[in-house]
C-alpha atoms as an extended CHARMM CRD file, in Angstrom:
* protein
*
       238  EXT
         1         1  UNK       CA             -5.7130000000       -7.4400000000        6.3590000000  PROA      1               0.0000000000
         2         2  UNK       CA             -6.7640000000       -4.7280000000        3.6220000000  PROA      2               0.0000000000
         3         3  UNK       CA             -4.8720000000       -2.1580000000        5.3230000000  PROA      3               0.0000000000
         4         4  UNK       CA             -1.3670000000       -3.9750000000        5.2420000000  PROA      4               0.0000000000
         5         5  UNK       CA             -0.8440000000       -3.4670000000        1.0270000000  PROA      5               0.0000000000
         6         6  UNK       CA              0.2180000000       -6.1180000000       -0.7810000000  PROA      6               0.0000000000
         7         7  UNK       CA              1.3270000000       -9.6100000000       -0.3260000000  PROA      7               0.0000000000
         8         8  UNK       CA              4.0050000000       -9.1330000000       -2.8190000000  PROA      8               0.0000000000
         9         9  UNK       CA              5.9320000000       -7.2670000000       -5.7170000000  PROA      9               0.0000000000
        10        10  UNK       CA              7.1700000000       -7.0240000000       -9.0650000000  PROA      10              0.0000000000
        11        11  UNK       CA              9.9410000000       -5.1220000000       -9.7770000000  PROA      11              0.0000000000
        12        12  UNK       CA             11.1060000000       -3.3200000000      -12.8800000000  PROA      12              0.0000000000
        13        13  UNK       CA             14.0440000000       -5.5950000000      -13.4580000000  PROA      13              0.0000000000
        14        14  UNK       CA             11.9170000000       -8.5180000000      -13.3090000000  PROA      14              0.0000000000
        15        15  UNK       CA             11.5940000000       -9.8210000000      -10.1370000000  PROA      15              0.0000000000
        16        16  UNK       CA              9.1960000000      -10.8720000000       -7.4610000000  PROA      16              0.0000000000
        17        17  UNK       CA              9.5730000000      -10.1620000000       -3.7070000000  PROA      17              0.0000000000
        18        18  UNK       CA              7.2840000000      -12.2410000000       -1.2310000000  PROA      18              0.0000000000
        19        19  UNK       CA              7.8810000000      -12.8940000000        2.4800000000  PROA      19              0.0000000000
        20        20  UNK       CA              7.3100000000      -15.9840000000        3.6480000000  PROA      20              0.0000000000
        21        21  UNK       CA              7.9000000000      -17.9710000000        7.2550000000  PROA      21              0.0000000000
        22        22  UNK       CA             10.4690000000      -20.0060000000        7.6970000000  PROA      22              0.0000000000
        23        23  UNK       CA             10.0980000000      -21.7810000000       10.6770000000  PROA      23              0.0000000000
        24        24  UNK       CA              8.9170000000      -18.6390000000       13.1700000000  PROA      24              0.0000000000
        25        25  UNK       CA             10.3810000000      -16.1390000000       11.0140000000  PROA      25              0.0000000000
        26        26  UNK       CA              9.1240000000      -14.2430000000        8.2160000000  PROA      26              0.0000000000
        27        27  UNK       CA             11.7620000000      -15.1420000000        5.6190000000  PROA      27              0.0000000000
        28        28  UNK       CA             12.5490000000      -11.9550000000        2.4000000000  PROA      28              0.0000000000
        29        29  UNK       CA             12.0840000000      -13.9130000000       -0.5970000000  PROA      29              0.0000000000
        30        30  UNK       CA             13.1260000000      -12.7920000000       -4.4790000000  PROA      30              0.0000000000
        31        31  UNK       CA             12.9450000000      -15.1540000000       -7.3060000000  PROA      31              0.0000000000
        32        32  UNK       CA             12.6700000000      -15.3580000000      -11.1320000000  PROA      32              0.0000000000
        33        33  UNK       CA              9.4340000000      -15.7740000000      -12.2510000000  PROA      33              0.0000000000
        34        34  UNK       CA             10.8950000000      -16.9320000000      -15.5420000000  PROA      34              0.0000000000
        35        35  UNK       CA             12.6410000000      -20.1990000000      -14.1450000000  PROA      35              0.0000000000
        36        36  UNK       CA             10.0460000000      -21.3620000000      -12.6550000000  PROA      36              0.0000000000
        37        37  UNK       CA             10.4700000000      -20.0600000000       -9.3060000000  PROA      37              0.0000000000
        38        38  UNK       CA             13.9430000000      -19.8770000000       -9.1130000000  PROA      38              0.0000000000
        39        39  UNK       CA             15.2550000000      -18.1280000000       -5.9050000000  PROA      39              0.0000000000
        40        40  UNK       CA             17.4820000000      -15.5860000000       -6.4810000000  PROA      40              0.0000000000
        41        41  UNK       CA             17.6920000000      -14.6090000000       -2.6600000000  PROA      41              0.0000000000
        42        42  UNK       CA             17.0440000000      -14.9390000000        1.0170000000  PROA      42              0.0000000000
        43        43  UNK       CA             17.3740000000      -12.6930000000        3.4240000000  PROA      43              0.0000000000
        44        44  UNK       CA             16.5250000000      -13.2920000000        6.7680000000  PROA      44              0.0000000000
        45        45  UNK       CA             15.4060000000      -10.3570000000        8.9870000000  PROA      45              0.0000000000
        46        46  UNK       CA             15.5230000000       -9.9680000000       12.9250000000  PROA      46              0.0000000000
        47        47  UNK       CA             12.3590000000       -8.9110000000       12.8680000000  PROA      47              0.0000000000
        48        48  UNK       CA              8.5570000000      -10.0710000000       13.3380000000  PROA      48              0.0000000000
        49        49  UNK       CA              5.5830000000      -10.5750000000       11.0590000000  PROA      49              0.0000000000
        50        50  UNK       CA              7.0290000000       -9.1310000000        8.2110000000  PROA      50              0.0000000000
        51        51  UNK       CA              5.3540000000       -7.8240000000        4.8560000000  PROA      51              0.0000000000
        52        52  UNK       CA              3.7810000000       -5.6370000000        2.5110000000  PROA      52              0.0000000000
        53        53  UNK       CA              7.1140000000       -5.2440000000        0.8850000000  PROA      53              0.0000000000
        54        54  UNK       CA              7.5790000000       -2.6580000000       -2.2070000000  PROA      54              0.0000000000
        55        55  UNK       CA             10.8820000000       -2.9380000000       -4.3700000000  PROA      55              0.0000000000
        56        56  UNK       CA             12.1910000000        0.8790000000       -4.5490000000  PROA      56              0.0000000000
        57        57  UNK       CA             11.7860000000        2.2790000000       -8.3540000000  PROA      57              0.0000000000
        58        58  UNK       CA             15.5220000000        1.0830000000       -8.7040000000  PROA      58              0.0000000000
        59        59  UNK       CA             14.5260000000       -2.5530000000       -7.9330000000  PROA      59              0.0000000000
        60        60  UNK       CA             18.0710000000       -2.2220000000       -5.3170000000  PROA      60              0.0000000000
        61        61  UNK       CA             16.1320000000       -1.9110000000       -2.2210000000  PROA      61              0.0000000000
        62        62  UNK       CA             12.5290000000       -3.8740000000       -0.9960000000  PROA      62              0.0000000000
        63        63  UNK       CA             10.5310000000       -1.3590000000        1.4060000000  PROA      63              0.0000000000
        64        64  UNK       CA              8.8660000000       -3.5240000000        4.2180000000  PROA      64              0.0000000000
        65        65  UNK       CA              6.6180000000       -2.7580000000        7.7020000000  PROA      65              0.0000000000
        66        66  UNK       CA              7.5170000000       -5.0400000000        9.9210000000  PROA      66              0.0000000000
        67        67  UNK       CA              7.2850000000       -5.3800000000       13.3660000000  PROA      67              0.0000000000
        68        68  UNK       CA              9.8180000000       -4.9790000000       16.5250000000  PROA      68              0.0000000000
        69        69  UNK       CA              9.3380000000       -5.5060000000       20.1980000000  PROA      69              0.0000000000
        70        70  UNK       CA              5.2230000000       -5.4020000000       18.9740000000  PROA      70              0.0000000000
        71        71  UNK       CA              5.4590000000       -1.7760000000       17.4600000000  PROA      71              0.0000000000
        72        72  UNK       CA              5.1510000000       -1.6610000000       13.8570000000  PROA      72              0.0000000000
        73        73  UNK       CA              7.2670000000        0.3660000000       11.7190000000  PROA      73              0.0000000000
        74        74  UNK       CA              8.6040000000        0.8880000000        8.0960000000  PROA      74              0.0000000000
        75        75  UNK       CA             11.4700000000       -0.4650000000        7.5010000000  PROA      75              0.0000000000
        76        76  UNK       CA             14.2780000000       -1.2820000000        3.8490000000  PROA      76              0.0000000000
        77        77  UNK       CA             16.2830000000       -3.3600000000        3.8130000000  PROA      77              0.0000000000
        78        78  UNK       CA             19.1830000000       -3.2050000000        1.0080000000  PROA      78              0.0000000000
        79        79  UNK       CA             19.3690000000       -6.1140000000       -1.1990000000  PROA      79              0.0000000000
        80        80  UNK       CA             23.1060000000       -5.9650000000       -1.5870000000  PROA      80              0.0000000000
        81        81  UNK       CA             24.3930000000       -5.2230000000        1.4770000000  PROA      81              0.0000000000
        82        82  UNK       CA             21.5300000000       -6.7250000000        3.4340000000  PROA      82              0.0000000000
        83        83  UNK       CA             22.0190000000       -3.7950000000        5.7970000000  PROA      83              0.0000000000
        84        84  UNK       CA             18.1220000000       -2.6860000000        7.6940000000  PROA      84              0.0000000000
        85        85  UNK       CA             16.9300000000        0.1860000000        8.8010000000  PROA      85              0.0000000000
        86        86  UNK       CA             14.1740000000        1.7040000000       10.4700000000  PROA      86              0.0000000000
        87        87  UNK       CA             12.4010000000        4.1140000000        8.5340000000  PROA      87              0.0000000000
        88        88  UNK       CA              9.7510000000        5.3180000000       10.4930000000  PROA      88              0.0000000000
        89        89  UNK       CA             10.5490000000        4.7340000000       13.9930000000  PROA      89              0.0000000000
        90        90  UNK       CA              7.4050000000        5.4490000000       15.6280000000  PROA      90              0.0000000000
        91        91  UNK       CA              4.8840000000        4.3920000000       18.3780000000  PROA      91              0.0000000000
        92        92  UNK       CA              2.4360000000        4.5120000000       16.2030000000  PROA      92              0.0000000000
        93        93  UNK       CA              1.2630000000        1.1060000000       13.2490000000  PROA      93              0.0000000000
        94        94  UNK       CA              2.9450000000        2.2800000000        9.8470000000  PROA      94              0.0000000000
        95        95  UNK       CA              1.6990000000       -0.0690000000        6.9850000000  PROA      95              0.0000000000
        96        96  UNK       CA              0.9970000000       -0.5860000000        3.6980000000  PROA      96              0.0000000000
        97        97  UNK       CA              4.3500000000        1.4100000000        2.1140000000  PROA      97              0.0000000000
        98        98  UNK       CA              3.6980000000        2.3810000000       -1.6360000000  PROA      98              0.0000000000
        99        99  UNK       CA              6.9540000000        4.3740000000       -3.4450000000  PROA      99              0.0000000000
       100       100  UNK       CA              6.7490000000        7.2380000000       -5.5500000000  PROA      100             0.0000000000
       101       101  UNK       CA              7.3690000000        6.9550000000       -9.5180000000  PROA      101             0.0000000000
       102       102  UNK       CA             10.7950000000        9.3370000000       -9.0120000000  PROA      102             0.0000000000
       103       103  UNK       CA             11.7920000000        7.2750000000       -5.3280000000  PROA      103             0.0000000000
       104       104  UNK       CA             11.6770000000       10.6980000000       -3.1260000000  PROA      104             0.0000000000
       105       105  UNK       CA              8.6830000000        9.6270000000       -0.5290000000  PROA      105             0.0000000000
       106       106  UNK       CA              6.2650000000        6.6580000000        0.6020000000  PROA      106             0.0000000000
       107       107  UNK       CA              2.8440000000        6.8610000000        1.5900000000  PROA      107             0.0000000000
       108       108  UNK       CA              1.5880000000        4.1900000000        3.7840000000  PROA      108             0.0000000000
       109       109  UNK       CA             -1.3120000000        4.2050000000        6.1700000000  PROA      109             0.0000000000
       110       110  UNK       CA             -0.8740000000        4.8350000000        9.8370000000  PROA      110             0.0000000000
       111       111  UNK       CA             -3.2180000000        5.5070000000       12.6610000000  PROA      111             0.0000000000
       112       112  UNK       CA             -3.9270000000        9.4950000000       14.0290000000  PROA      112             0.0000000000
       113       113  UNK       CA             -5.3230000000        7.5230000000       17.4780000000  PROA      113             0.0000000000
       114       114  UNK       CA             -8.9080000000        7.0380000000       15.8630000000  PROA      114             0.0000000000
       115       115  UNK       CA             -8.7350000000        5.9380000000       12.5470000000  PROA      115             0.0000000000
       116       116  UNK       CA             -6.4360000000        4.7370000000        9.7460000000  PROA      116             0.0000000000
       117       117  UNK       CA             -5.0160000000        7.6750000000        7.2740000000  PROA      117             0.0000000000
       118       118  UNK       CA             -2.3850000000        8.4160000000        4.6900000000  PROA      118             0.0000000000
       119       119  UNK       CA              0.2910000000        9.6180000000        6.2920000000  PROA      119             0.0000000000
       120       120  UNK       CA              4.1630000000       10.6010000000        3.3990000000  PROA      120             0.0000000000
       121       121  UNK       CA              7.5080000000       10.5140000000        4.4900000000  PROA      121             0.0000000000
       122       122  UNK       CA             10.1800000000       12.4250000000        2.7100000000  PROA      122             0.0000000000
       123       123  UNK       CA             12.8130000000        9.6570000000        2.0130000000  PROA      123             0.0000000000
       124       124  UNK       CA             15.4550000000       12.3030000000        1.7240000000  PROA      124             0.0000000000
       125       125  UNK       CA             14.9610000000       14.6150000000        4.5480000000  PROA      125             0.0000000000
       126       126  UNK       CA             13.1050000000       11.7460000000        7.3060000000  PROA      126             0.0000000000
       127       127  UNK       CA             10.7900000000       13.6260000000        8.0400000000  PROA      127             0.0000000000
       128       128  UNK       CA              6.5770000000       12.6620000000        8.0850000000  PROA      128             0.0000000000
       129       129  UNK       CA              3.2650000000       14.2840000000        8.3780000000  PROA      129             0.0000000000
       130       130  UNK       CA             -0.5600000000       13.0160000000        7.5640000000  PROA      130             0.0000000000
       131       131  UNK       CA             -1.8950000000       14.0810000000        4.0930000000  PROA      131             0.0000000000
       132       132  UNK       CA             -5.5980000000       12.2360000000        5.2850000000  PROA      132             0.0000000000
       133       133  UNK       CA             -7.7440000000       13.3580000000        7.9750000000  PROA      133             0.0000000000
       134       134  UNK       CA            -11.2620000000       13.2250000000        9.6020000000  PROA      134             0.0000000000
       135       135  UNK       CA            -13.4880000000       10.3210000000       11.3670000000  PROA      135             0.0000000000
       136       136  UNK       CA            -13.1120000000        7.3730000000        8.8910000000  PROA      136             0.0000000000
       137       137  UNK       CA            -10.0030000000        5.4160000000        7.8010000000  PROA      137             0.0000000000
       138       138  UNK       CA             -7.6380000000        5.6590000000        4.5820000000  PROA      138             0.0000000000
       139       139  UNK       CA             -5.9810000000        2.5690000000        3.0750000000  PROA      139             0.0000000000
       140       140  UNK       CA             -4.3030000000        1.2490000000        0.4680000000  PROA      140             0.0000000000
       141       141  UNK       CA             -2.6310000000        3.9140000000       -1.4520000000  PROA      141             0.0000000000
       142       142  UNK       CA             -0.9510000000        3.6580000000       -4.7450000000  PROA      142             0.0000000000
       143       143  UNK       CA              0.7460000000        6.4650000000       -6.8420000000  PROA      143             0.0000000000
       144       144  UNK       CA             -0.4120000000        6.9160000000      -10.3440000000  PROA      144             0.0000000000
       145       145  UNK       CA              2.7240000000        7.5380000000      -13.3540000000  PROA      145             0.0000000000
       146       146  UNK       CA              3.0910000000       11.2110000000      -12.8580000000  PROA      146             0.0000000000
       147       147  UNK       CA              3.3420000000       11.1970000000       -9.2720000000  PROA      147             0.0000000000
       148       148  UNK       CA              0.9040000000       13.9740000000       -9.0790000000  PROA      148             0.0000000000
       149       149  UNK       CA             -1.9600000000       11.7080000000       -7.8810000000  PROA      149             0.0000000000
       150       150  UNK       CA             -2.6560000000        8.9460000000       -5.6490000000  PROA      150             0.0000000000
       151       151  UNK       CA             -5.8950000000        6.3940000000       -5.2380000000  PROA      151             0.0000000000
       152       152  UNK       CA             -6.6710000000        4.7050000000       -2.4370000000  PROA      152             0.0000000000
       153       153  UNK       CA            -10.2920000000        2.9790000000       -0.2970000000  PROA      153             0.0000000000
       154       154  UNK       CA            -11.8640000000        5.1050000000        2.3940000000  PROA      154             0.0000000000
       155       155  UNK       CA            -14.9330000000        3.9110000000        4.0540000000  PROA      155             0.0000000000
       156       156  UNK       CA            -16.1310000000        7.4360000000        4.0190000000  PROA      156             0.0000000000
       157       157  UNK       CA            -19.3490000000        7.1040000000        2.3580000000  PROA      157             0.0000000000
       158       158  UNK       CA            -21.4680000000        4.1490000000        4.5140000000  PROA      158             0.0000000000
       159       159  UNK       CA            -18.6160000000        2.7390000000        6.1100000000  PROA      159             0.0000000000
       160       160  UNK       CA            -17.7670000000        0.6540000000        2.5700000000  PROA      160             0.0000000000
       161       161  UNK       CA            -14.2970000000        1.3510000000        0.8950000000  PROA      161             0.0000000000
       162       162  UNK       CA            -14.6130000000        2.7280000000       -2.2000000000  PROA      162             0.0000000000
       163       163  UNK       CA            -11.6420000000        4.5960000000       -4.2980000000  PROA      163             0.0000000000
       164       164  UNK       CA            -10.6310000000        7.8500000000       -3.9270000000  PROA      164             0.0000000000
       165       165  UNK       CA             -8.4810000000       10.0410000000       -5.1920000000  PROA      165             0.0000000000
       166       166  UNK       CA             -5.8010000000       12.7050000000       -3.5920000000  PROA      166             0.0000000000
       167       167  UNK       CA             -4.1490000000       15.0580000000       -6.2050000000  PROA      167             0.0000000000
       168       168  UNK       CA             -1.2630000000       16.6920000000       -4.3370000000  PROA      168             0.0000000000
       169       169  UNK       CA             -0.5120000000       19.0930000000       -7.0100000000  PROA      169             0.0000000000
       170       170  UNK       CA             -3.8610000000       20.6550000000       -5.6210000000  PROA      170             0.0000000000
       171       171  UNK       CA             -4.5470000000       18.7960000000       -2.4990000000  PROA      171             0.0000000000
       172       172  UNK       CA             -8.0660000000       17.4050000000       -3.6190000000  PROA      172             0.0000000000
       173       173  UNK       CA             -9.5380000000       14.7650000000       -2.0160000000  PROA      173             0.0000000000
       174       174  UNK       CA            -12.2630000000       13.0870000000       -4.7460000000  PROA      174             0.0000000000
       175       175  UNK       CA            -14.2210000000        9.7830000000       -5.0160000000  PROA      175             0.0000000000
       176       176  UNK       CA            -14.3600000000        8.8280000000       -7.8540000000  PROA      176             0.0000000000
       177       177  UNK       CA            -16.2760000000        5.0480000000       -7.7770000000  PROA      177             0.0000000000
       178       178  UNK       CA            -19.2420000000        3.3390000000       -6.1300000000  PROA      178             0.0000000000
       179       179  UNK       CA            -19.2390000000        0.7800000000       -6.0140000000  PROA      179             0.0000000000
       180       180  UNK       CA            -22.2060000000       -1.9000000000       -4.6840000000  PROA      180             0.0000000000
       181       181  UNK       CA            -20.2190000000       -3.7360000000       -1.9360000000  PROA      181             0.0000000000
       182       182  UNK       CA            -16.7480000000       -1.7490000000       -2.2120000000  PROA      182             0.0000000000
       183       183  UNK       CA            -13.6840000000       -2.6010000000       -3.5820000000  PROA      183             0.0000000000
       184       184  UNK       CA             -9.6810000000       -3.0690000000       -2.6780000000  PROA      184             0.0000000000
       185       185  UNK       CA             -6.0680000000       -2.9310000000       -3.5970000000  PROA      185             0.0000000000
       186       186  UNK       CA             -6.4190000000       -0.4570000000       -6.3210000000  PROA      186             0.0000000000
       187       187  UNK       CA             -3.8470000000        0.9520000000       -8.6080000000  PROA      187             0.0000000000
       188       188  UNK       CA             -3.4290000000        3.0480000000      -11.5630000000  PROA      188             0.0000000000
       189       189  UNK       CA             -3.7550000000        1.8470000000      -15.0270000000  PROA      189             0.0000000000
       190       190  UNK       CA              0.1710000000        2.5300000000      -16.3280000000  PROA      190             0.0000000000
       191       191  UNK       CA              1.0470000000        6.2770000000      -17.9290000000  PROA      191             0.0000000000
       192       192  UNK       CA             -2.7340000000        7.0050000000      -16.7300000000  PROA      192             0.0000000000
       193       193  UNK       CA             -4.5470000000        9.4030000000      -14.6130000000  PROA      193             0.0000000000
       194       194  UNK       CA             -8.1890000000        8.5980000000      -15.2130000000  PROA      194             0.0000000000
       195       195  UNK       CA             -7.7510000000        4.3900000000      -15.0380000000  PROA      195             0.0000000000
       196       196  UNK       CA             -7.3030000000        2.5930000000      -12.2560000000  PROA      196             0.0000000000
       197       197  UNK       CA             -7.6860000000       -1.0260000000      -11.4220000000  PROA      197             0.0000000000
       198       198  UNK       CA             -8.9710000000       -2.9090000000       -7.9580000000  PROA      198             0.0000000000
       199       199  UNK       CA            -10.9100000000       -6.0100000000       -6.8030000000  PROA      199             0.0000000000
       200       200  UNK       CA            -13.8340000000       -7.1270000000       -5.2470000000  PROA      200             0.0000000000
       201       201  UNK       CA            -13.6320000000       -9.4790000000       -2.6220000000  PROA      201             0.0000000000
       202       202  UNK       CA            -16.5850000000      -12.1570000000       -3.1770000000  PROA      202             0.0000000000
       203       203  UNK       CA            -17.1940000000      -13.7170000000        0.4540000000  PROA      203             0.0000000000
       204       204  UNK       CA            -19.1830000000      -17.5400000000       -1.1530000000  PROA      204             0.0000000000
       205       205  UNK       CA            -18.1230000000      -18.3320000000       -4.2140000000  PROA      205             0.0000000000
       206       206  UNK       CA            -18.1030000000      -22.0520000000       -5.2000000000  PROA      206             0.0000000000
       207       207  UNK       CA            -15.4990000000      -24.2430000000       -6.9140000000  PROA      207             0.0000000000
       208       208  UNK       CA            -15.7140000000      -28.1820000000       -7.6350000000  PROA      208             0.0000000000
       209       209  UNK       CA            -18.5250000000      -27.8060000000       -4.8210000000  PROA      209             0.0000000000
       210       210  UNK       CA            -16.1310000000      -26.1500000000       -2.3710000000  PROA      210             0.0000000000
       211       211  UNK       CA            -16.4090000000      -23.2110000000       -0.7470000000  PROA      211             0.0000000000
       212       212  UNK       CA            -13.2260000000      -20.6380000000       -1.7000000000  PROA      212             0.0000000000
       213       213  UNK       CA            -12.7850000000      -17.1090000000       -1.1960000000  PROA      213             0.0000000000
       214       214  UNK       CA            -12.5120000000      -15.3520000000       -3.9790000000  PROA      214             0.0000000000
       215       215  UNK       CA            -11.4010000000      -11.7840000000       -5.3830000000  PROA      215             0.0000000000
       216       216  UNK       CA            -11.8920000000      -10.4030000000       -8.3910000000  PROA      216             0.0000000000
       217       217  UNK       CA            -10.1080000000       -7.4670000000      -10.4430000000  PROA      217             0.0000000000
       218       218  UNK       CA            -12.0000000000       -5.0560000000      -12.2140000000  PROA      218             0.0000000000
       219       219  UNK       CA            -10.8570000000       -2.3520000000      -14.3540000000  PROA      219             0.0000000000
       220       220  UNK       CA            -12.4650000000        1.1460000000      -14.7040000000  PROA      220             0.0000000000
       221       221  UNK       CA            -12.8150000000        4.9260000000      -16.2870000000  PROA      221             0.0000000000
       222       222  UNK       CA            -12.7680000000        7.6770000000      -13.7310000000  PROA      222             0.0000000000
       223       223  UNK       CA            -14.9510000000       10.4540000000      -14.4320000000  PROA      223             0.0000000000
       224       224  UNK       CA            -16.3410000000       13.5450000000      -12.7000000000  PROA      224             0.0000000000
       225       225  UNK       CA            -16.0490000000       12.5190000000       -9.4070000000  PROA      225             0.0000000000
       226       226  UNK       CA            -18.9470000000       12.4330000000       -7.2430000000  PROA      226             0.0000000000
       227       227  UNK       CA            -17.6890000000       13.7700000000       -4.5180000000  PROA      227             0.0000000000
       228       228  UNK       CA            -14.3700000000       16.8500000000       -4.0470000000  PROA      228             0.0000000000
       229       229  UNK       CA            -13.2110000000       18.7610000000       -0.8710000000  PROA      229             0.0000000000
       230       230  UNK       CA             -9.6310000000       20.4000000000        0.1060000000  PROA      230             0.0000000000
       231       231  UNK       CA             -7.9550000000       17.8890000000        2.7360000000  PROA      231             0.0000000000
       232       232  UNK       CA             -7.8740000000       20.5110000000        5.9300000000  PROA      232             0.0000000000
       233       233  UNK       CA             -6.3400000000       19.4470000000        8.7660000000  PROA      233             0.0000000000
       234       234  UNK       CA             -8.4000000000       19.2270000000       11.3960000000  PROA      234             0.0000000000
       235       235  UNK       CA             -7.0220000000       17.5810000000       14.3320000000  PROA      235             0.0000000000
       236       236  UNK       CA             -9.3100000000       18.9020000000       16.7910000000  PROA      236             0.0000000000
       237       237  UNK       CA            -12.5400000000       17.1410000000       15.6080000000  PROA      237             0.0000000000
       238       238  UNK       CA            -11.5950000000       13.9350000000       15.5270000000  PROA      238             0.0000000000
């Protein structure tokens, strides 16, 4: 489920969050990687299929996607009080949250009726808006440390997912790499606006005679954009 974001997250105060199935429920686990995965917290949620956890910058909350009555929304859970809040509360399939460095916004993936695109949730007032458009899919957003750019993948070119950036200052969308076979899970290097990491999925790798799925991690320097365009809200073309 590439559009749904990652399976775990690592906080700035050195804790790891992930969901695991306990019985029929997905339970949020917070563990200490320095103490052989010691379980620090185990939080049961009255929601279905919770996944894609993301720590807030202050590490006090975890944002995630989950279903209630078969509708997927974005939620937050306060790690001290265990209070859970529905943040999007709409009929769309909301997933893949990525929290801005200042903790005031969440970029996420939702559907405009035909395609998956990027949306922005303002945590200060609860407002939501769509930020990418057109007849292709945009998924897997991640922020630069400056908060000025998002990196994501789109199947705009030949229905193969390639890394793109969205400059939030100029509102311009740029295709930044042309990858044979595509790539996924892009993220900026720390304190960088032009270096990213991404994964390439190998479907038929082998290990000791057995066939395994394999993701390889790459680093790339972003140079001049292959294509650049100003983002326009053109729902009428969808």
